N, C-alpha and C positions, 0 to 999 in steps of 0.2 A: 503494499499499501505507498502512496505516496506520502503521506503524514509521516509515517512510521520511518522511513529513510531522510527525511529533513534533518539540518541542523537546528536543534532548538536552541534556544536562547535561554537565560536563567528567567522565568517569570513569563515566558511566554505562555499564552493559550489559544488553540484554534475551535473556533465551534461550526460544523457544516451541519445545513439543516436542509432538510427535504422535504417537501409536502406534495400531498397529491391529495384529488378529489374523484370515487369514481363511485358509480351507484348509490348515490346518498349518502356517502361515507366520505370524510373530511379526516387525513391521516398527514400529522407531522411528524419527523422522525430526525432529534437531531443528535449530533456526534460531538463528545469534548474530549480534545485530546490537551495532552498537557506534558513536555519534556520528552516526546517522541511516543508518548504510552497511553494509549484510551485510559481515559476517567471513568467514562458512563453513558449511555447511551437511553435517552429518555423518547417514548412513544406516546401519542397523543391522537385520540381518534373522536370523532364526534359521528353518531349515526342520527338517520332521519332529516339530514340537512338540507332545506329547502333554498330554493333558486338564489334566493335573495341573500341567505347565508351563505351560499356557495362561491358567488360572485365578492362578496367581504373577504372570504377566505383568502380566495385568490389574490387580491387585492392588497392584502395583508402582507402574503410572503413573496408577493412578486411572482405570481405563476404565470404561464402563457396558456 
């Protein structure tokens, strides 16, 4: 993985976020890395998402 091969400076933290919407379910996944190792992964999801909520979700997370 690219993040694990990067030279890390003291105190550097990288957060990678991905989000998607499919079948009225919105999912956001974030990975947090520090010092070249994964600290944690968080998954958030919402079910029965309406069209308006889906549009707001895409605007918030800049999804095309």
